[in-house]
N, CA and C atoms of all chains as a GROMACS GRO file, in nm:
protein
  552
    1MET      N    1 -11.828   0.966  17.828
    1MET     CA    2 -11.912   1.065  17.664
    1MET      C    3 -12.088   1.015  17.703
    2ALA      N    4 -12.147   1.150  17.680
    2ALA     CA    5 -12.315   1.118  17.737
    2ALA      C    6 -12.322   1.137  17.585
    3THR      N    7 -12.470   1.031  17.579
    3THR     CA    8 -12.542   1.136  17.483
    3THR      C    9 -12.721   1.082  17.521
    4GLY      N   10 -12.818   1.136  17.437
    4GLY     CA   11 -12.929   1.154  17.462
    4GLY      C   12 -12.992   1.186  17.342
    5GLU      N   13 -13.100   1.088  17.348
    5GLU     CA   14 -13.154   1.130  17.211
    5GLU      C   15 -13.355   1.127  17.225
    6THR      N   16 -13.376   1.199  17.198
    6THR     CA   17 -13.512   1.224  17.207
    6THR      C   18 -13.603   1.117  17.182
    7GLN      N   19 -13.637   1.038  17.255
    7GLN     CA   20 -13.740   1.025  17.211
    7GLN      C   21 -13.923   1.025  17.181
    8ILE      N   22 -13.909   1.080  17.244
    8ILE     CA   23 -14.072   1.177  17.197
    8ILE      C   24 -14.044   1.332  17.266
    9ASP      N   25 -14.181   1.386  17.232
    9ASP     CA   26 -14.179   1.537  17.241
    9ASP      C   27 -14.336   1.562  17.210
   10THR      N   28 -14.430   1.562  17.276
   10THR     CA   29 -14.560   1.587  17.243
   10THR      C   30 -14.628   1.726  17.264
   11GLY      N   31 -14.523   1.752  17.344
   11GLY     CA   32 -14.535   1.975  17.312
   11GLY      C   33 -14.572   1.973  17.484
   12SER      N   34 -14.602   1.843  17.561
   12SER     CA   35 -14.651   1.882  17.719
   12SER      C   36 -14.567   1.757  17.772
   13LEU      N   37 -14.516   1.629  17.710
   13LEU     CA   38 -14.423   1.606  17.768
   13LEU      C   39 -14.294   1.550  17.668
   14ARG      N   40 -14.159   1.552  17.776
   14ARG     CA   41 -14.060   1.488  17.651
   14ARG      C   42 -13.985   1.459  17.685
   15VAL      N   43 -13.925   1.331  17.638
   15VAL     CA   44 -13.909   1.180  17.650
   15VAL      C   45 -13.714   1.140  17.637
   16THR      N   46 -13.663   1.188  17.686
   16THR     CA   47 -13.526   1.142  17.609
   16THR      C   48 -13.443   0.994  17.682
   17ARG      N   49 -13.366   0.954  17.578
   17ARG     CA   50 -13.274   0.826  17.718
   17ARG      C   51 -13.174   0.881  17.684
   18TRP      N   52 -13.129   0.858  17.785
   18TRP     CA   53 -12.959   0.900  17.830
   18TRP      C   54 -12.872   0.809  17.772
   19GLU      N   55 -12.772   0.788  17.805
   19GLU     CA   56 -12.695   0.710  17.790
   19GLU      C   57 -12.512   0.769  17.858
   20ILE      N   58 -12.478   0.740  17.962
   20ILE     CA   59 -12.338   0.728  17.990
   20ILE      C   60 -12.274   0.674  18.004
   21GLU      N   61 -12.159   0.692  17.993
   21GLU     CA   62 -12.039   0.564  17.873
   21GLU      C   63 -11.916   0.577  18.042
   22PRO      N   64 -11.816   0.475  18.111
   22PRO     CA   65 -11.755   0.510  18.221
   22PRO      C   66 -11.686   0.629  18.193
   23GLY      N   67 -11.722   0.726  18.326
   23GLY     CA   68 -11.549   0.906  18.287
   23GLY      C   69 -11.627   0.912  18.235
   24GLY      N   70 -11.740   0.973  18.208
   24GLY     CA   71 -11.874   1.044  18.179
   24GLY      C   72 -11.967   1.102  18.195
   25ALA      N   73 -11.983   1.198  18.198
   25ALA     CA   74 -12.100   1.245  18.219
   25ALA      C   75 -12.173   1.376  18.164
   26ILE      N   76 -12.336   1.422  18.190
   26ILE     CA   77 -12.401   1.483  18.110
   26ILE      C   78 -12.319   1.642  18.160
   27PRO      N   79 -12.327   1.749  18.112
   27PRO     CA   80 -12.237   1.848  18.121
   27PRO      C   81 -12.324   1.916  18.226
   28LEU      N   82 -12.211   2.073  18.295
   28LEU     CA   83 -12.364   2.098  18.357
   28LEU      C   84 -12.450   2.198  18.225
   29HIS      N   85 -12.590   2.138  18.347
   29HIS     CA   86 -12.695   2.169  18.288
   29HIS      C   87 -12.826   2.240  18.364
   30ARG      N   88 -12.922   2.375  18.292
   30ARG     CA   89 -13.048   2.347  18.449
   30ARG      C   90 -13.160   2.289  18.417
   31HIS      N   91 -13.271   2.215  18.503
   31HIS     CA   92 -13.350   2.178  18.484
   31HIS      C   93 -13.472   2.279  18.480
   32GLU      N   94 -13.541   2.284  18.361
   32GLU     CA   95 -13.621   2.401  18.276
   32GLU      C   96 -13.729   2.342  18.354
   33HIS      N   97 -13.797   2.232  18.373
   33HIS     CA   98 -13.887   2.146  18.443
   33HIS      C   99 -13.883   2.091  18.491
   34GLU      N  100 -14.008   2.023  18.569
   34GLU     CA  101 -14.007   1.900  18.617
   34GLU      C  102 -13.986   1.805  18.620
   35TYR      N  103 -13.953   1.651  18.624
   35TYR     CA  104 -13.844   1.588  18.560
   35TYR      C  105 -13.899   1.397  18.613
   36VAL      N  106 -13.876   1.310  18.531
   36VAL     CA  107 -13.893   1.183  18.648
   36VAL      C  108 -13.786   1.143  18.532
   37VAL      N  109 -13.675   1.016  18.602
   37VAL     CA  110 -13.611   0.888  18.573
   37VAL      C  111 -13.633   0.798  18.621
   38VAL      N  112 -13.676   0.724  18.488
   38VAL     CA  113 -13.657   0.573  18.530
   38VAL      C  114 -13.572   0.546  18.476
   39PRO      N  115 -13.490   0.458  18.578
   39PRO     CA  116 -13.334   0.393  18.544
   39PRO      C  117 -13.364   0.223  18.546
   40LEU      N  118 -13.284   0.231  18.396
   40LEU     CA  119 -13.316   0.085  18.314
   40LEU      C  120 -13.177  -0.052  18.341
   41VAL      N  121 -13.102   0.052  18.446
   41VAL     CA  122 -12.936  -0.043  18.507
   41VAL      C  123 -12.960  -0.034  18.670
   42ASP      N  124 -12.893  -0.108  18.723
   42ASP     CA  125 -12.890  -0.059  18.867
   42ASP      C  126 -12.734  -0.003  18.847
   43ALA      N  127 -12.669   0.118  18.922
   43ALA     CA  128 -12.535   0.219  18.905
   43ALA      C  129 -12.598   0.296  18.978
   44THR      N  130 -12.486   0.351  19.038
   44THR     CA  131 -12.472   0.524  19.107
   44THR      C  132 -12.458   0.559  19.000
   45LEU      N  133 -12.514   0.703  18.991
   45LEU     CA  134 -12.502   0.838  18.927
   45LEU      C  135 -12.475   0.913  19.056
   46HIS      N  136 -12.326   0.989  18.988
   46HIS     CA  137 -12.320   1.080  19.095
   46HIS      C  138 -12.335   1.221  19.049
   47VAL      N  139 -12.369   1.285  19.120
   47VAL     CA  140 -12.458   1.407  19.040
   47VAL      C  141 -12.391   1.521  19.131
   48VAL      N  142 -12.365   1.626  19.056
   48VAL     CA  143 -12.231   1.776  19.139
   48VAL      C  144 -12.303   1.842  19.091
   49GLU      N  145 -12.348   1.955  19.259
   49GLU     CA  146 -12.475   2.059  19.155
   49GLU      C  147 -12.367   2.172  19.158
   50ALA      N  148 -12.430   2.265  19.110
   50ALA     CA  149 -12.367   2.388  19.053
   50ALA      C  150 -12.238   2.409  19.192
   51ASP      N  151 -12.319   2.446  19.300
   51ASP     CA  152 -12.258   2.497  19.414
   51ASP      C  153 -12.086   2.386  19.469
   52GLY      N  154 -12.089   2.314  19.391
   52GLY     CA  155 -12.015   2.135  19.364
   52GLY      C  156 -12.029   2.034  19.502
   53SER      N  157 -12.127   2.053  19.596
   53SER     CA  158 -12.168   1.966  19.634
   53SER      C  159 -12.158   1.828  19.536
   54GLU      N  160 -12.158   1.708  19.616
   54GLU     CA  161 -12.233   1.600  19.522
   54GLU      C  162 -12.307   1.501  19.611
   55ALA      N  163 -12.387   1.423  19.542
   55ALA     CA  164 -12.465   1.304  19.585
   55ALA      C  165 -12.432   1.184  19.470
   56ALA      N  166 -12.450   1.078  19.545
   56ALA     CA  167 -12.461   0.969  19.540
   56ALA      C  168 -12.594   0.952  19.503
   57VAL      N  169 -12.620   0.878  19.413
   57VAL     CA  170 -12.803   0.806  19.368
   57VAL      C  171 -12.805   0.677  19.312
   58GLU      N  172 -12.829   0.604  19.410
   58GLU     CA  173 -12.878   0.439  19.351
   58GLU      C  174 -12.968   0.406  19.240
   59LEU      N  175 -12.929   0.391  19.182
   59LEU     CA  176 -12.981   0.393  19.019
   59LEU      C  177 -13.097   0.192  19.055
   60ARG      N  178 -13.222   0.187  19.055
   60ARG     CA  179 -13.187   0.046  19.014
   60ARG      C  180 -13.345   0.054  18.915
   61VAL      N  181 -13.322  -0.052  18.871
   61VAL     CA  182 -13.358  -0.090  18.732
   61VAL      C  183 -13.513   0.014  18.770
   62GLY      N  184 -13.589   0.065  18.686
   62GLY     CA  185 -13.790   0.073  18.682
   62GLY      C  186 -13.773   0.169  18.848
   63ARG      N  187 -13.744   0.121  18.917
   63ARG     CA  188 -13.748   0.200  19.082
   63ARG      C  189 -13.654   0.391  19.020
   64SER      N  190 -13.836   0.429  18.952
   64SER     CA  191 -13.800   0.639  18.943
   64SER      C  192 -13.826   0.691  19.070
   65TYR      N  193 -13.805   0.799  19.013
   65TYR     CA  194 -13.747   0.926  19.104
   65TYR      C  195 -13.838   1.055  19.041
   66ALA      N  196 -13.850   1.175  19.099
   66ALA     CA  197 -13.944   1.273  19.017
   66ALA      C  198 -13.848   1.414  19.100
   67ARG      N  199 -13.772   1.500  19.059
   67ARG     CA  200 -13.761   1.626  19.100
   67ARG      C  201 -13.845   1.761  19.027
   68PRO      N  202 -13.856   1.886  19.134
   68PRO     CA  203 -13.882   1.984  19.041
   68PRO      C  204 -13.784   2.080  18.953
   69ALA      N  205 -13.873   2.164  18.861
   69ALA     CA  206 -13.827   2.184  18.788
   69ALA      C  207 -13.679   2.306  18.877
   70GLY      N  208 -13.556   2.370  18.841
   70GLY     CA  209 -13.443   2.418  18.881
   70GLY      C  210 -13.391   2.353  18.919
   71ALA      N  211 -13.324   2.261  18.941
   71ALA     CA  212 -13.185   2.173  18.959
   71ALA      C  213 -13.086   2.218  18.842
   72ARG      N  214 -12.960   2.290  18.870
   72ARG     CA  215 -12.917   2.279  18.837
   72ARG      C  216 -12.732   2.209  18.855
   73HIS      N  217 -12.703   2.113  18.733
   73HIS     CA  218 -12.651   2.016  18.817
   73HIS      C  219 -12.532   1.929  18.702
   74THR      N  220 -12.451   1.892  18.720
   74THR     CA  221 -12.375   1.709  18.635
   74THR      C  222 -12.375   1.645  18.686
   75VAL      N  223 -12.406   1.534  18.547
   75VAL     CA  224 -12.439   1.426  18.665
   75VAL      C  225 -12.342   1.302  18.557
   76ALA      N  226 -12.281   1.210  18.598
   76ALA     CA  227 -12.108   1.122  18.603
   76ALA      C  228 -12.180   0.965  18.637
   77ASN      N  229 -12.136   0.894  18.533
   77ASN     CA  230 -12.108   0.781  18.544
   77ASN      C  231 -11.969   0.710  18.551
   78ARG      N  232 -11.902   0.701  18.719
   78ARG     CA  233 -11.794   0.675  18.740
   78ARG      C  234 -11.784   0.574  18.805
   79GLY      N  235 -11.858   0.510  18.725
   79GLY     CA  236 -11.856   0.337  18.703
   79GLY      C  237 -11.788   0.232  18.579
   80SER      N  238 -11.777   0.100  18.607
   80SER     CA  239 -11.740   0.024  18.500
   80SER      C  240 -11.792   0.009  18.355
   81ALA      N  241 -11.952   0.040  18.443
   81ALA     CA  242 -12.003  -0.028  18.326
   81ALA      C  243 -12.077   0.101  18.301
   82PRO      N  244 -12.156   0.119  18.137
   82PRO     CA  245 -12.284   0.226  18.089
   82PRO      C  246 -12.369   0.233  18.182
   83LEU      N  247 -12.424   0.330  18.211
   83LEU     CA  248 -12.543   0.361  18.282
   83LEU      C  249 -12.602   0.405  18.197
   84ALA      N  250 -12.761   0.407  18.190
   84ALA     CA  251 -12.879   0.442  18.072
   84ALA      C  252 -12.982   0.429  18.182
   85PHE      N  253 -13.094   0.595  18.146
   85PHE     CA  254 -13.198   0.610  18.177
   85PHE      C  255 -13.244   0.687  18.136
   86VAL      N  256 -13.384   0.694  18.131
   86VAL     CA  257 -13.518   0.747  18.107
   86VAL      C  258 -13.566   0.870  18.116
   87GLU      N  259 -13.529   0.971  18.051
   87GLU     CA  260 -13.582   1.100  18.133
   87GLU      C  261 -13.738   1.170  18.086
   88ILE      N  262 -13.856   1.186  18.157
   88ILE     CA  263 -13.930   1.218  18.091
   88ILE      C  264 -13.981   1.363  18.135
   89GLU      N  265 -13.999   1.487  18.087
   89GLU     CA  266 -14.007   1.623  18.086
   89GLU      C  267 -14.183   1.631  18.146
   90ARG      N  268 -14.199   1.715  18.197
   90ARG     CA  269 -14.304   1.794  18.147
   90ARG      C  270 -14.325   1.953  18.129
   91LEU      N  271 -14.368   1.981  18.079
   91LEU     CA  272 -14.320   2.090  18.030
   91LEU      C  273 -14.421   2.202  18.054
   92SER      N  274 -14.514   2.127  18.036
   92SER     CA  275 -14.626   2.303  18.036
   92SER      C  276 -14.683   2.310  18.124
   93MET      N  277 -15.247  -1.279  18.630
   93MET     CA  278 -15.237  -1.152  18.737
   93MET      C  279 -15.115  -1.008  18.698
   94ALA      N  280 -15.177  -0.911  18.703
   94ALA     CA  281 -15.140  -0.806  18.644
   94ALA      C  282 -15.140  -0.684  18.879
   95THR      N  283 -15.064  -0.594  18.853
   95THR     CA  284 -14.979  -0.490  18.981
   95THR      C  285 -14.972  -0.423  18.950
   96GLY      N  286 -14.986  -0.333  18.942
   96GLY     CA  287 -14.995  -0.168  18.944
   96GLY      C  288 -14.936  -0.078  19.127
   97GLU      N  289 -14.806  -0.070  19.087
   97GLU     CA  290 -14.752   0.016  19.207
   97GLU      C  291 -14.746   0.174  19.168
   98THR      N  292 -14.863   0.240  19.221
   98THR     CA  293 -14.769   0.424  19.214
   98THR      C  294 -14.656   0.465  19.268
   99GLN      N  295 -14.536   0.447  19.232
   99GLN     CA  296 -14.420   0.497  19.263
   99GLN      C  297 -14.381   0.642  19.296
  100ILE      N  298 -14.556   0.716  19.222
  100ILE     CA  299 -14.494   0.846  19.232
  100ILE      C  300 -14.584   0.964  19.194
  101ASP      N  301 -14.627   1.074  19.322
  101ASP     CA  302 -14.732   1.156  19.270
  101ASP      C  303 -14.726   1.322  19.300
  102THR      N  304 -14.657   1.384  19.257
  102THR     CA  305 -14.614   1.491  19.237
  102THR      C  306 -14.790   1.613  19.201
  103GLY      N  307 -14.849   1.562  19.183
  103GLY     CA  308 -15.012   1.596  19.143
  103GLY      C  309 -14.977   1.681  18.996
  104SER      N  310 -14.854   1.660  18.953
  104SER     CA  311 -14.903   1.725  18.840
  104SER      C  312 -14.801   1.615  18.684
  105LEU      N  313 -14.750   1.486  18.771
  105LEU     CA  314 -14.731   1.373  18.691
  105LEU      C  315 -14.706   1.186  18.771
  106ARG      N  316 -14.812   1.159  18.756
  106ARG     CA  317 -14.828   1.020  18.814
  106ARG      C  318 -14.732   0.891  18.790
  107VAL      N  319 -14.679   0.815  18.838
  107VAL     CA  320 -14.566   0.713  18.787
  107VAL      C  321 -14.590   0.588  18.887
  108THR      N  322 -14.666   0.435  18.781
  108THR     CA  323 -14.673   0.389  18.880
  108THR      C  324 -14.604   0.245  18.731
  109ARG      N  325 -14.535   0.163  18.833
  109ARG     CA  326 -14.485   0.025  18.775
  109ARG      C  327 -14.583  -0.067  18.781
  110TRP      N  328 -14.560  -0.131  18.664
  110TRP     CA  329 -14.674  -0.262  18.579
  110TRP      C  330 -14.613  -0.371  18.620
  111GLU      N  331 -14.670  -0.490  18.677
  111GLU     CA  332 -14.604  -0.615  18.583
  111GLU      C  333 -14.694  -0.684  18.592
  112ILE      N  334 -14.628  -0.740  18.483
  112ILE     CA  335 -14.865  -0.857  18.435
  112ILE      C  336 -14.759  -1.006  18.456
  113GLU      N  337 -14.828  -1.101  18.564
  113GLU     CA  338 -14.747  -1.235  18.506
  113GLU      C  339 -14.795  -1.271  18.390
  114PRO      N  340 -14.726  -1.435  18.299
  114PRO     CA  341 -14.797  -1.470  18.204
  114PRO      C  342 -14.939  -1.481  18.208
  115GLY      N  343 -14.992  -1.523  18.129
  115GLY     CA  344 -15.111  -1.548  18.094
  115GLY      C  345 -15.218  -1.408  18.217
  116GLY      N  346 -15.135  -1.309  18.285
  116GLY     CA  347 -15.226  -1.226  18.312
  116GLY      C  348 -15.249  -1.039  18.237
  117ALA      N  349 -15.349  -0.984  18.260
  117ALA     CA  350 -15.400  -0.866  18.235
  117ALA      C  351 -15.427  -0.792  18.269
  118ILE      N  352 -15.434  -0.669  18.285
  118ILE     CA  353 -15.503  -0.509  18.359
  118ILE      C  354 -15.610  -0.508  18.296
  119PRO      N  355 -15.716  -0.508  18.377
  119PRO     CA  356 -15.861  -0.509  18.285
  119PRO      C  357 -15.899  -0.400  18.290
  120LEU      N  358 -15.945  -0.380  18.181
  120LEU     CA  359 -16.053  -0.250  18.047
  120LEU      C  360 -16.068  -0.062  18.116
  121HIS      N  361 -15.969  -0.056  18.151
  121HIS     CA  362 -16.012   0.096  18.172
  121HIS      C  363 -15.932   0.212  18.086
  122ARG      N  364 -15.948   0.329  18.089
  122ARG     CA  365 -15.983   0.429  18.044
  122ARG      C  366 -15.813   0.499  18.064
  123HIS      N  367 -15.801   0.604  18.020
  123HIS     CA  368 -15.698   0.649  18.066
  123HIS      C  369 -15.713   0.868  18.074
  124GLU      N  370 -15.781   0.860  18.180
  124GLU     CA  371 -15.824   1.023  18.181
  124GLU      C  372 -15.679   1.116  18.110
  125HIS      N  373 -15.544   1.039  18.124
  125HIS     CA  374 -15.465   1.126  18.107
  125HIS      C  375 -15.371   1.080  18.008
  126GLU      N  376 -15.347   1.173  17.918
  126GLU     CA  377 -15.205   1.127  17.849
  126GLU      C  378 -15.066   1.077  17.889
  127TYR      N  379 -15.034   0.974  17.845
  127TYR     CA  380 -14.955   0.911  17.928
  127TYR      C  381 -14.785   0.843  17.825
  128VAL      N  382 -14.712   0.821  17.895
  128VAL     CA  383 -14.570   0.764  17.857
  128VAL      C  384 -14.590   0.646  17.893
  129VAL      N  385 -14.486   0.529  17.800
  129VAL     CA  386 -14.453   0.353  17.871
  129VAL      C  387 -14.340   0.342  17.862
  130VAL      N  388 -14.282   0.343  17.940
  130VAL     CA  389 -14.151   0.248  17.957
  130VAL      C  390 -14.116   0.168  17.977
  131PRO      N  391 -14.044   0.032  17.855
  131PRO     CA  392 -14.080  -0.053  17.890
  131PRO      C  393 -13.941  -0.139  17.946
  132LEU      N  394 -13.972  -0.236  18.076
  132LEU     CA  395 -13.827  -0.281  18.135
  132LEU      C  396 -13.834  -0.338  18.088
  133VAL      N  397 -13.875  -0.451  18.020
  133VAL     CA  398 -13.862  -0.562  17.951
  133VAL      C  399 -13.822  -0.590  17.781
  134ASP      N  400 -13.806  -0.687  17.713
  134ASP     CA  401 -13.889  -0.697  17.608
  134ASP      C  402 -13.972  -0.812  17.586
  135ALA      N  403 -14.051  -0.791  17.520
  135ALA     CA  404 -14.181  -0.836  17.520
  135ALA      C  405 -14.292  -0.852  17.477
  136THR      N  406 -14.367  -0.870  17.432
  136THR     CA  407 -14.501  -0.856  17.337
  136THR      C  408 -14.646  -0.807  17.426
  137LEU      N  409 -14.699  -0.693  17.411
  137LEU     CA  410 -14.814  -0.692  17.466
  137LEU      C  411 -14.901  -0.718  17.330
  138HIS      N  412 -15.024  -0.726  17.497
  138HIS     CA  413 -15.151  -0.759  17.341
  138HIS      C  414 -15.255  -0.669  17.407
  139VAL      N  415 -15.281  -0.534  17.335
  139VAL     CA  416 -15.340  -0.460  17.325
  139VAL      C  417 -15.505  -0.484  17.300
  140VAL      N  418 -15.625  -0.500  17.386
  140VAL     CA  419 -15.793  -0.519  17.364
  140VAL      C  420 -15.859  -0.408  17.392
  141GLU      N  421 -15.853  -0.329  17.216
  141GLU     CA  422 -15.958  -0.174  17.258
  141GLU      C  423 -16.093  -0.248  17.308
  142ALA      N  424 -16.162  -0.102  17.355
  142ALA     CA  425 -16.326  -0.189  17.398
  142ALA      C  426 -16.343  -0.202  17.305
  143ASP      N  427 -16.317  -0.182  17.184
  143ASP     CA  428 -16.404  -0.246  17.037
  143ASP      C  429 -16.382  -0.388  17.038
  144GLY      N  430 -16.335  -0.412  17.076
  144GLY     CA  431 -16.267  -0.542  17.053
  144GLY      C  432 -16.137  -0.577  16.984
  145SER      N  433 -16.102  -0.514  16.904
  145SER     CA  434 -15.984  -0.458  16.790
  145SER      C  435 -15.862  -0.527  16.895
  146GLU      N  436 -15.741  -0.603  16.829
  146GLU     CA  437 -15.656  -0.654  16.909
  146GLU      C  438 -15.540  -0.556  16.838
  147ALA      N  439 -15.457  -0.526  16.913
  147ALA     CA  440 -15.254  -0.489  16.861
  147ALA      C  441 -15.156  -0.510  16.913
  148ALA      N  442 -15.075  -0.608  16.892
  148ALA     CA  443 -14.928  -0.642  16.991
  148ALA      C  444 -14.864  -0.519  16.938
  149VAL      N  445 -14.850  -0.495  17.112
  149VAL     CA  446 -14.747  -0.368  17.092
  149VAL      C  447 -14.567  -0.418  17.135
  150GLU      N  448 -14.499  -0.452  17.018
  150GLU     CA  449 -14.320  -0.489  17.048
  150GLU      C  450 -14.264  -0.439  17.150
  151LEU      N  451 -14.277  -0.440  17.285
  151LEU     CA  452 -14.164  -0.395  17.376
  151LEU      C  453 -14.016  -0.400  17.376
  152ARG      N  454 -13.962  -0.323  17.412
  152ARG     CA  455 -13.810  -0.286  17.406
  152ARG      C  456 -13.740  -0.188  17.495
  153VAL      N  457 -13.643  -0.250  17.628
  153VAL     CA  458 -13.591  -0.190  17.739
  153VAL      C  459 -13.611  -0.106  17.685
  154GLY      N  460 -13.645   0.018  17.733
  154GLY     CA  461 -13.583   0.181  17.762
  154GLY      C  462 -13.657   0.207  17.650
  155ARG      N  463 -13.764   0.176  17.509
  155ARG     CA  464 -13.822   0.252  17.377
  155ARG      C  465 -13.963   0.286  17.392
  156SER      N  466 -13.899   0.407  17.493
  156SER     CA  467 -14.058   0.511  17.539
  156SER      C  468 -14.185   0.518  17.341
  157TYR      N  469 -14.260   0.444  17.444
  157TYR     CA  470 -14.393   0.572  17.332
  157TYR      C  471 -14.482   0.668  17.474
  158ALA      N  472 -14.559   0.713  17.373
  158ALA     CA  473 -14.739   0.840  17.411
  158ALA      C  474 -14.772   0.779  17.386
  159ARG      N  475 -14.874   0.853  17.434
  159ARG     CA  476 -15.009   0.751  17.381
  159ARG      C  477 -15.147   0.896  17.437
  160PRO      N  478 -15.219   0.961  17.394
  160PRO     CA  479 -15.327   1.084  17.396
  160PRO      C  480 -15.370   1.019  17.494
  161ALA      N  481 -15.488   1.105  17.588
  161ALA     CA  482 -15.598   1.102  17.697
  161ALA      C  483 -15.688   1.006  17.603
  162GLY      N  484 -15.769   0.847  17.656
  162GLY     CA  485 -15.909   0.862  17.627
  162GLY      C  486 -15.893   0.740  17.579
  163ALA      N  487 -15.762   0.641  17.546
  163ALA     CA  488 -15.804   0.496  17.518
  163ALA      C  489 -15.863   0.424  17.625
  164ARG      N  490 -15.918   0.308  17.563
  164ARG     CA  491 -15.967   0.243  17.633
  164ARG      C  492 -15.942   0.135  17.607
  165HIS      N  493 -15.873   0.034  17.739
  165HIS     CA  494 -15.831  -0.132  17.678
  165HIS      C  495 -15.797  -0.155  17.800
  166THR      N  496 -15.777  -0.321  17.734
  166THR     CA  497 -15.734  -0.436  17.852
  166THR      C  498 -15.579  -0.433  17.756
  167VAL      N  499 -15.492  -0.523  17.851
  167VAL     CA  500 -15.381  -0.493  17.848
  167VAL      C  501 -15.341  -0.639  17.892
  168ALA      N  502 -15.261  -0.754  17.818
  168ALA     CA  503 -15.282  -0.890  17.836
  168ALA      C  504 -15.086  -0.855  17.760
  169ASN      N  505 -15.088  -1.024  17.879
  169ASN     CA  506 -14.927  -1.058  17.893
  169ASN      C  507 -14.926  -1.222  17.821
  170ARG      N  508 -14.915  -1.227  17.675
  170ARG     CA  509 -14.988  -1.369  17.680
  170ARG      C  510 -14.837  -1.472  17.624
  171GLY      N  511 -14.754  -1.404  17.669
  171GLY     CA  512 -14.620  -1.444  17.645
  171GLY      C  513 -14.564  -1.560  17.811
  172SER      N  514 -14.457  -1.644  17.825
  172SER     CA  515 -14.432  -1.727  17.901
  172SER      C  516 -14.349  -1.636  18.019
  173ALA      N  517 -14.283  -1.502  18.022
  173ALA     CA  518 -14.185  -1.434  18.105
  173ALA      C  519 -14.366  -1.300  18.188
  174PRO      N  520 -14.276  -1.285  18.325
  174PRO     CA  521 -14.326  -1.160  18.374
  174PRO      C  522 -14.261  -1.011  18.277
  175LEU      N  523 -14.371  -0.926  18.227
  175LEU     CA  524 -14.387  -0.822  18.152
  175LEU      C  525 -14.404  -0.725  18.245
  176ALA      N  526 -14.302  -0.633  18.316
  176ALA     CA  527 -14.296  -0.521  18.330
  176ALA      C  528 -14.285  -0.386  18.268
  177PHE      N  529 -14.314  -0.306  18.303
  177PHE     CA  530 -14.304  -0.124  18.265
  177PHE      C  531 -14.288  -0.016  18.362
  178VAL      N  532 -14.286   0.115  18.302
  178VAL     CA  533 -14.336   0.180  18.375
  178VAL      C  534 -14.381   0.277  18.336
  179GLU      N  535 -14.573   0.370  18.388
  179GLU     CA  536 -14.670   0.446  18.341
  179GLU      C  537 -14.580   0.617  18.440
  180ILE      N  538 -14.574   0.755  18.308
  180ILE     CA  539 -14.588   0.800  18.307
  180ILE      C  540 -14.701   0.886  18.314
  181GLU      N  541 -14.839   0.925  18.396
  181GLU     CA  542 -14.876   1.026  18.330
  181GLU      C  543 -14.926   1.169  18.359
  182ARG      N  544 -14.946   1.224  18.261
  182ARG     CA  545 -14.985   1.402  18.334
  182ARG      C  546 -15.054   1.407  18.352
  183LEU      N  547 -15.084   1.510  18.458
  183LEU     CA  548 -15.225   1.459  18.537
  183LEU      C  549 -15.300   1.660  18.484
  184SER      N  550 -15.199   1.688  18.497
  184SER     CA  551 -15.284   1.815  18.464
  184SER      C  552 -15.254   1.924  18.374
   0.00000   0.00000   0.00000
């Protein structure tokens, strides 16, 4: 199971805290906006693109990464501990 | 002492990881852009405004907050442990 809590929406920035339980995933979604991910744990995030290709992303606490708008994927936690990160979207 | 590491600059978003040692501070600065802070530790951040007024901000891991452009302040760590957070600025 995955849960997303919207912490902030200023109209120009939106911040969501995501938590994914072991075995859980954020279902297929498309990123309409450029975004930054700030990991809150050390973990491996499995990203499954809409075309079926996969990548394992190594998350490290506080080591951020950015992605452009347009990504369309599922993100899964195949580990044994809960996985958490904060997503910041640039809305406009 | 305080150190800031620019992790990302996409031209529209800039991400900086800040670490402030006990007794250290980020010197007086003005925020030219709207920004979000994602705390990486539980701690108290002392914010000293340019007019001398002070506020104690309780940081909790992953509990983000946003501020508009225009703030002008010093931020200090008066605790006994290093303090770390990620700042995301909306550049344009």
